[in-house]
C-alpha positions in Angstrom: 26.8 26.0 -37.3 29.6 24.3 -39.1 32.3 25.9 -37.0 34.3 23.2 -35.2 36.8 25.2 -33.1 37.0 28.3 -30.9 33.3 28.2 -30.0 32.1 30.2 -27.0 31.1 27.8 -24.1 27.4 28.0 -23.2 28.2 28.9 -19.6 30.2 32.0 -20.8 27.5 32.9 -23.4 24.8 32.9 -20.7 27.0 34.9 -18.4 27.6 37.5 -21.1 23.8 38.1 -21.6 22.5 38.8 -18.1 19.7 41.1 -19.3 19.1 40.0 -22.9 18.7 36.2 -22.2 15.7 36.7 -19.9 14.0 38.7 -22.6 14.7 36.3 -25.4 14.0 33.2 -23.3 12.0 34.1 -20.1 11.4 30.4 -19.4 14.3 27.9 -19.4 13.6 24.2 -19.5 16.6 22.5 -17.8 17.6 19.5 -15.7 19.2 20.1 -12.3 22.5 19.0 -13.8 22.1 21.6 -16.6 21.4 24.3 -14.1 24.6 23.7 -12.3 26.6 23.3 -15.6 25.4 26.3 -17.5 24.2 28.9 -15.0 26.9 30.7 -13.0 26.3 31.0 -9.3 26.1 34.8 -9.7 23.3 34.6 -12.3 20.2 36.7 -11.5 17.7 34.7 -9.6 14.5 33.5 -11.3 11.1 34.6 -10.2 9.8 31.0 -10.1 11.5 27.5 -10.1 9.2 24.6 -11.0 10.1 20.9 -10.5 8.2 18.4 -12.6 8.2 14.6 -11.8 9.7 15.7 -8.4 9.2 12.2 -7.0 12.3 11.1 -9.1 14.6 14.0 -8.2 17.0 13.4 -5.3 17.4 16.1 -2.7 21.0 16.8 -3.5 20.3 17.4 -7.2 17.5 19.8 -6.4 19.1 22.1 -3.8 21.2 24.0 -6.3 18.2 24.8 -8.5 16.0 25.8 -5.6 18.7 28.4 -4.5 18.3 30.2 -7.8 14.7 31.1 -7.5 12.5 33.4 -5.4 9.5 31.0 -5.3 9.2 27.3 -5.6 6.6 24.9 -7.0 7.2 21.2 -6.6 5.0 18.9 -8.8 4.9 15.2 -8.3 3.1 12.1 -7.1 4.3 10.5 -3.9 2.5 7.2 -5.0 4.8 6.9 -8.0 8.4 5.9 -8.5 11.1 7.5 -6.2 14.7 8.0 -7.1 16.5 4.6 -7.0 19.9 3.0 -7.2 18.9 0.9 -10.1 21.0 2.6 -12.8 24.1 2.7 -10.5 24.3 -1.1 -10.5 26.8 -2.8 -12.8 25.4 -3.6 -16.2 27.9 -6.4 -16.7 26.0 -9.7 -16.7 28.9 -11.3 -14.8 29.3 -8.5 -12.4 26.9 -9.8 -9.9 24.2 -7.2 -10.3 20.8 -8.7 -11.2 17.2 -7.4 -11.3 16.2 -9.7 -8.5 18.5 -7.9 -6.0 16.8 -5.3 -3.8 16.8 -1.8 -5.4 17.4 1.0 -2.9 14.9 3.8 -2.9 16.3 7.3 -2.2 14.7 10.3 -0.7 13.2 12.7 -3.2 12.7 16.4 -3.1 9.0 15.8 -3.1 9.2 13.7 0.0 11.3 16.3 1.7 8.8 19.1 0.9 5.9 17.0 2.1 7.7 16.2 5.3 8.5 20.0 5.8 4.7 20.8 5.8 4.7 23.0 2.7 1.4 24.1 1.3 -0.3 21.4 -0.7 -2.7 21.4 -3.6 -4.1 18.1 -5.0 -5.0 17.8 -8.6 -7.8 15.2 -8.7 -9.1 15.2 -12.2 -7.6 12.3 -14.2 -7.2 13.1 -17.9 -5.1 10.3 -19.4 -7.3 7.2 -19.5 -10.1 7.2 -22.1 -11.6 4.2 -20.3 -12.3 4.4 -16.6 -11.2 0.8 -16.0 -7.6 1.8 -16.9 -7.3 3.9 -13.8 -9.8 2.3 -11.5 -7.4 -0.1 -9.8 -4.9 2.7 -9.0 -7.7 5.0 -7.9 -9.1 2.5 -5.4 -5.8 1.1 -4.1 -3.5 4.0 -4.1 -5.6 7.2 -4.1 -8.5 6.1 -1.8 -10.9 6.7 -4.7 -10.3 10.4 -4.6 -9.5 10.9 -8.3 -12.3 12.2 -10.5 -12.6 9.9 -13.4 -15.3 9.8 -16.2 -17.0 6.7 -17.6 -16.6 5.8 -21.2 -19.8 5.4 -23.4 -19.6 1.6 -23.6 -21.8 -0.9 -21.8 -18.9 -3.1 -20.9 -15.7 -1.4 -20.0 -13.0 -4.1 -20.4 -9.9 -2.0 -21.4 -7.7 -4.2 -19.2 -7.4 -7.6 -20.7 -5.5 -10.8 -19.5 -3.8 -12.9 -22.1 -2.7 -16.3 -20.8 0.7 -17.6 -22.1 1.8 -21.1 -21.5 5.5 -20.4 -20.8 8.3 -21.1 -18.4 10.4 -18.7 -16.4 14.1 -19.4 -16.7 14.9 -18.9 -13.0 18.6 -19.1 -12.2 19.5 -18.7 -15.9 18.6 -15.9 -18.2 15.7 -14.7 -16.0 13.5 -14.5 -19.0 10.2 -16.0 -20.3 10.7 -16.7 -24.0 7.1 -17.7 -24.6 5.9 -14.4 -23.3 8.5 -12.5 -25.4 7.4 -14.4 -28.5 3.7 -13.6 -27.8 4.4 -9.9 -27.3 6.4 -9.8 -30.6 3.4 -11.4 -32.3 1.1 -8.9 -30.7 3.3 -6.0 -31.8 3.3 -7.3 -35.4 -0.5 -7.8 -35.4 -1.0 -4.3 -34.0 1.1 -2.5 -36.6 -0.1 -4.5 -39.6 -3.8 -4.2 -38.7 -5.3 -1.1 -40.5 -7.8 -0.4 -37.7 -5.1 -0.4 -35.0 -1.9 1.0 -36.5 -3.0 4.5 -35.7 -2.8 3.7 -32.0 0.6 4.2 -30.3 2.1 1.3 -28.5 4.5 0.7 -25.6 5.8 -2.5 -23.9 6.6 -2.8 -20.2 8.5 -5.7 -18.7 9.0 -6.6 -15.1 12.8 -7.0 -15.4 15.6 -5.8 -17.7 16.6 -9.2 -19.2 13.1 -9.7 -20.5 13.2 -6.2 -22.1 16.4 -7.0 -23.9 15.0 -10.4 -25.1 11.9 -8.7 -26.6 14.1 -6.1 -28.3 16.3 -8.8 -29.8 13.3 -10.8 -31.1 11.6 -7.8 -32.5 14.7 -6.7 -34.3 14.9 -10.1 -35.9 11.2 -9.9 -36.9 11.7 -6.4 -38.4 14.6 -7.7 -40.5 12.5 -10.6 -41.8 9.4 -8.4 -42.5 10.1 -5.1 -44.3 6.4 -4.2 -44.2 6.4 -4.4 -40.4 9.7 -2.4 -40.2 8.2 0.4 -42.3 5.0 0.4 -40.2 6.9 0.8 -37.0 9.4 3.4 -38.5 6.5 5.4 -39.8 5.4 6.3 -36.3 7.7 9.3 -35.8 5.6 10.9 -33.0 5.3 8.7 -29.9 7.2 5.7 -31.4 7.1 2.2 -30.0 9.1 1.8 -26.8 10.1 -1.3 -24.8 11.0 -0.5 -21.2 11.0 -2.0 -17.7 9.5 -1.0 -14.4 12.4 1.2 -13.4 12.5 3.6 -16.4 8.9 3.8 -17.7 7.7 6.7 -15.6 6.8 9.8 -17.7 5.9 7.8 -20.8 2.4 7.1 -22.0 0.9 5.4 -25.1 -2.5 4.5 -26.4 -1.9 0.8 -25.8 0.4 -0.9 -23.3 1.5 -4.5 -23.4 2.7 -6.0 -20.2 5.1 -9.0 -19.9 4.8 -10.3 -16.3 7.8 -12.6 -17.0 7.7 -14.4 -13.7 5.9 -17.7 -13.2 6.6 -21.5 -12.8 10.0 -22.7 -13.8 10.9 -25.8 -15.7 10.2 -27.9 -12.6 6.8 -26.4 -12.2 7.9 -24.5 -9.1 6.8 -20.9 -8.5 8.9 -18.8 -6.2 7.6 -15.6 -4.6 10.5 -13.5 -5.9 9.2 -10.9 -8.3 12.3 -8.6 -8.6 11.7 -5.0 -7.7 8.1 -5.7 -6.6 9.4 -7.5 -3.5 11.3 -4.5 -2.3 10.2 -1.4 -0.4 8.1 0.7 -2.7 7.3 -2.1 -5.1 3.7 -1.0 -5.1 4.8 2.4 -6.4 6.5 0.8 -9.4 3.4 -1.2 -10.2 1.3 1.9 -9.9 3.5 3.7 -12.5 3.4 0.8 -14.9 -0.4 0.2 -14.9 -1.3 3.9 -15.4 0.6 4.5 -18.7 -2.2 3.6 -21.1 -4.8 5.8 -22.7 -6.9 3.2 -24.6 -6.1 -0.4 -23.5 -3.8 -2.6 -21.5 -3.0 -6.2 -22.5 -1.3 -8.4 -19.8 0.7 -11.3 -21.2 1.3 -13.6 -18.3 2.3 -17.2 -17.6 1.6 -16.5 -13.9 -2.0 -16.8 -12.6 -3.1 -14.9 -9.5 -3.9 -18.1 -7.7 -0.2 -19.0 -8.0 0.8 -16.0 -5.8 0.7 -17.2 -2.2 0.5 -14.2 0.1 1.2 -16.4 3.1 4.8 -16.7 1.8 5.5 -13.1 1.0 4.7 -9.8 2.8 5.6 -7.3 0.1 2.8 -4.8 -0.8 3.9 -4.8 -4.4 3.4 -8.6 -4.8 0.0 -8.4 -3.0 -1.1 -5.6 -5.4 0.2 -7.6 -8.4 -2.0 -10.5 -7.4 -5.0 -8.2 -7.0 -4.3 -6.5 -10.4 -4.2 -9.9 -12.2 -7.6 -10.7 -10.5 -8.9 -7.4 -11.7 -7.8 -8.1 -15.2 -9.6 -11.5 -15.2 -12.7 -10.7 -13.2 -13.2 -7.0 -13.6 -14.9 -4.7 -11.1 -16.1 -7.7 -9.0 -12.5 -8.4 -8.0 -12.2 -4.9 -6.7 -15.3 -5.2 -4.6 -14.1 -8.4 -3.0 -10.6 -6.9 -2.3 -11.9 -3.6 -0.8 -14.6 -5.2 1.4 -13.4 -8.8 2.0 -16.0 -9.3 4.8 -18.9 -8.1 2.7 -19.7 -5.2 5.0 -18.8 -1.5 4.9 -17.6 0.2 8.1 -20.4 1.3 10.4 -19.4 4.9 10.9 -17.1 7.7 9.6 -15.1 7.1 12.8 -14.2 3.6 11.6 -13.5 4.9 8.1 -11.0 7.4 9.5 -9.3 4.7 11.6 -9.0 2.4 8.6 -7.6 5.1 6.4 -4.8 6.0 8.8 -3.9 2.4 9.6 -3.6 1.6 5.9 -1.4 4.6 5.4 0.9 3.1 8.0 1.0 -0.1 5.9 -1.5 -2.3 7.7 -4.1 -4.4 5.8 -7.4 -3.8 7.6 -10.8 -5.5 7.1 -14.0 -3.8 8.4 -16.8 -5.6 10.1 -15.3 -9.1 10.7 -17.9 -11.7 11.3 -21.1 -13.2 9.9 -23.8 -12.7 12.6 -25.3 -9.8 14.5 -22.1 -9.2 16.3 -19.0 -8.2 14.3 -15.5 -7.0 15.2 -15.2 -3.4 14.0 -11.8 -3.8 12.4 -9.5 -6.8 11.8 -5.8 -6.2 11.1 -4.4 -8.9 8.9 -1.2 -10.6 10.0 1.5 -9.7 7.5 3.3 -13.0 8.2 0.3 -15.0 7.2 -2.5 -13.1 5.4 -4.9 -15.9 6.0 -5.4 -14.9 9.6 -5.8 -11.7 11.7 -3.1 -10.3 13.9 -5.5 -8.4 16.1 -9.0 -7.0 16.3 -9.8 -3.3 17.0 -13.1 -2.3 18.6 -14.3 1.3 18.3 -17.1 2.6 20.6 -19.5 2.8 17.7 -22.8 1.1 16.9 -21.7 -2.4 17.8 -20.3 -1.3 21.1 -23.5 0.7 22.1 -25.8 -2.1 21.0 -24.8 -4.3 24.0 -27.4 -4.2 26.8 -24.9 -3.7 29.7 -21.3 -2.6 30.3 -20.5 -6.1 31.4 -21.4 -7.4 27.9 -19.6 -4.5 26.1 -16.4 -4.4 28.1 -15.9 -7.8 29.6 -17.8 -10.8 28.3 -17.3 -10.2 24.5 -13.6 -9.6 25.0 -13.3 -12.6 27.2 -14.9 -14.9 24.6 -12.9 -13.4 21.7 -9.6 -13.9 23.6 -10.6 -17.5 24.2 -10.9 -17.9 20.5 -7.4 -16.6 19.9 -8.1 -12.9 19.2 -6.0 -10.0 20.6 -8.5 -7.2 21.1 -7.4 -3.5 21.1 -9.7 -0.5 21.6 -9.9 3.0 20.3 -12.2 5.4 22.2 -13.9 8.1 20.1 -13.2 10.9 22.6 -9.4 10.0 22.6 -9.6 9.9 18.8 -11.3 13.3 18.6 -8.6 14.9 20.7 -5.5 13.2 19.1 -6.0 10.8 16.2 -2.3 10.6 15.3 -1.5 9.8 18.9 -4.1 7.0 19.0 -2.8 5.5 15.7 0.7 5.6 17.1 -0.3 3.7 20.2 -2.2 1.1 18.2 0.7 0.8 15.7 3.2 0.3 18.6 1.0 -2.4 20.1 0.6 -4.2 16.7 4.3 -4.2 16.2 4.7 -5.6 19.7 2.4 -8.4 18.9 4.2 -9.0 15.6 7.6 -9.2 17.4 6.3 -12.0 19.7 6.9 -15.7 18.8 3.7 -16.9 17.2 3.2 -19.7 19.8 3.2 -17.1 22.6 0.7 -14.7 21.2 -2.4 -16.5 22.5 -1.0 -16.4 26.1 0.0 -12.8 25.8 -3.3 -11.6 24.5 -4.9 -10.8 27.9 -1.8 -8.8 29.0 -1.8 -6.7 25.9 -5.4 -5.8 26.5 -5.1 -4.7 30.1 -5.5 -1.0 29.3 -8.7 -1.7 27.3 -10.7 -2.9 30.4 -12.4 -0.1 32.3 -12.1 0.4 36.0 -14.6 -1.3 38.3 -16.3 2.0 39.2 -17.1 2.5 35.5 -19.0 -0.7 35.1 -22.8 -1.3 35.5 -22.9 -4.1 38.0 -25.9 -6.3 37.4 -26.9 -8.9 40.1 -29.1 -11.9 39.6 -31.8 -11.9 42.4 -31.6 -15.7 42.6 -28.0 -15.4 43.8 -28.7 -12.9 46.7 -29.1 -15.5 49.4 -26.4 -15.1 52.0 -23.8 -17.8 52.0 -22.8 -19.7 55.1 -20.1 -18.2 57.2 -16.7 -19.0 55.8 -14.4 -21.0 58.1 -10.7 -20.1 58.7 -9.5 -23.1 56.6 -11.9 -22.2 53.8 -10.6 -18.6 53.9 -7.0 -19.7 53.6 -7.9 -22.0 50.7 -9.8 -19.3 48.9 -6.9 -16.8 49.5 -4.4 -19.3 48.0 -6.7 -20.0 45.0 -7.2 -16.2 44.5 -3.4 -15.7 44.5 -3.0 -18.4 41.9 -5.7 -16.9 39.7 -4.2 -13.4 40.1 -0.8 -14.7 38.9 -2.4 -16.4 35.9 -4.7 -13.6 34.9 -3.9 -10.0 35.9 -7.0 -8.4 34.5 -9.4 -9.3 37.3 -8.7 -9.3 41.1 -10.7 -11.8 43.1 -12.4 -10.4 46.2 -13.8 -12.4 49.2 -16.9 -10.7 50.7 -18.0 -11.4 54.2 -21.5 -12.8 54.7 -24.3 -10.3 55.1 -28.0 -9.9 55.5 -29.6 -10.8 52.1 -32.7 -8.8 53.0 -30.6 -5.6 53.1 -29.0 -6.1 49.8 -31.3 -3.8 47.8 -31.5 -1.1 50.6 -29.9 2.2 49.7 -27.9 2.1 52.9 -26.1 -1.0 51.7 -24.4 0.8 48.8 -21.7 2.4 51.0 -21.0 -1.0 52.5 -20.7 -2.6 49.1 -18.2 0.0 47.9 -16.2 -0.4 51.1 -16.0 -4.2 50.6 -15.0 -3.8 46.9 -12.3 -1.2 47.6 
């Protein structure tokens, strides 16, 4: 072991034991880089290659290891952190790279395998959290409540706690929040010096790298000033204290996690909607990683309040979820109920549930059963530019549709009234959905994107044109006639006919959904006769 020179390189050692090494070490734990560095291309293939945390492995790093096995198992969570360009940025503070710049997400081998349609197996039992509330937010928002979790034996599960800190975010300067950093150092000290808590492992997660460095600096100063604290922290050899940021915390877990939100009002009292990596594509995946690291408790140290996050000014899913997570930490399960069912009503049918699920996977925020009375719009798609309003309404031919007395009410009057109120109404028919759900979602998504691309002032005028395909043909409608209106009108004069034709042409140009028809006068007594049906069809053709 003390030999310093003339050592045999590992690559040559492995190459010289082609049959002995598999017997001594049938399972090798290696990174993709180690596989390329130590295993020769001619080395015998392995029976099985397993990738763990595959969501963080770029495709080009994985190909070489895949080629060395006969079978492949790829393990990972597509809802968690992907490979990023974060660590390739300059670490020089004056080099221009900051945590507030967009971080580029890269394609992972997990994404590639999912896209290739490989066989999938979902592991749904959640083992880490000893309190159900620690995983509830992620389960509801990211896994469609599909994870199997188990309640803890307490009457009030409040493992997620919000700790308000009156601090200031140094925007444009150090990009830190010193008050939060001091509060977390105090929390770490209290944790390790308390006899009833020091057996619990501890980790700290910050929302940017400068805040991480500040907490490390303050904690080092505190440990030098308090030998007792230094000994208590150093005594934890297994699962020691860590201080990390959103980009490098995946894979770690501790009994207790402290969060430093960092962002908030600046010295002038202004709160910007820039939350670093959360503003970028995949920001919600970073948040999901961070909030699912704890086994026993989460404490959120925050200057920022959820009410200070204005979703009308930001469209990022990560920022939206941060606001909802802070609400969950303050209000508990009631906040989740309000977020999942904002209108207070569940979807009417499994058909609507399936539509909502697919729309949400495409990134749309969807509310079921919009309205307060007996009539409700089946689905409302929230406008991502201004979350306080709806981009469009979607009607499915479910219970609300069939409750109308006539086709005229179902297909014409209700849509006409809603468009007059500013709605754009789209429709999904259950028969079309049954035959091709992905195709129907694609059509709806394209139409929603078309509405989104329009200038906001022109959306109200364009609503009827976008809904043309949703109106059934005349021969599909049940035509109801008021008996009081069956009296034959007086014969129309030539001038009247010309005026009516001009008016009809103007109406046809303004509204392309309906085509006015001028019917000649007839015998009112023959209106209900069976022989009149053919004449009516001929006049309407």
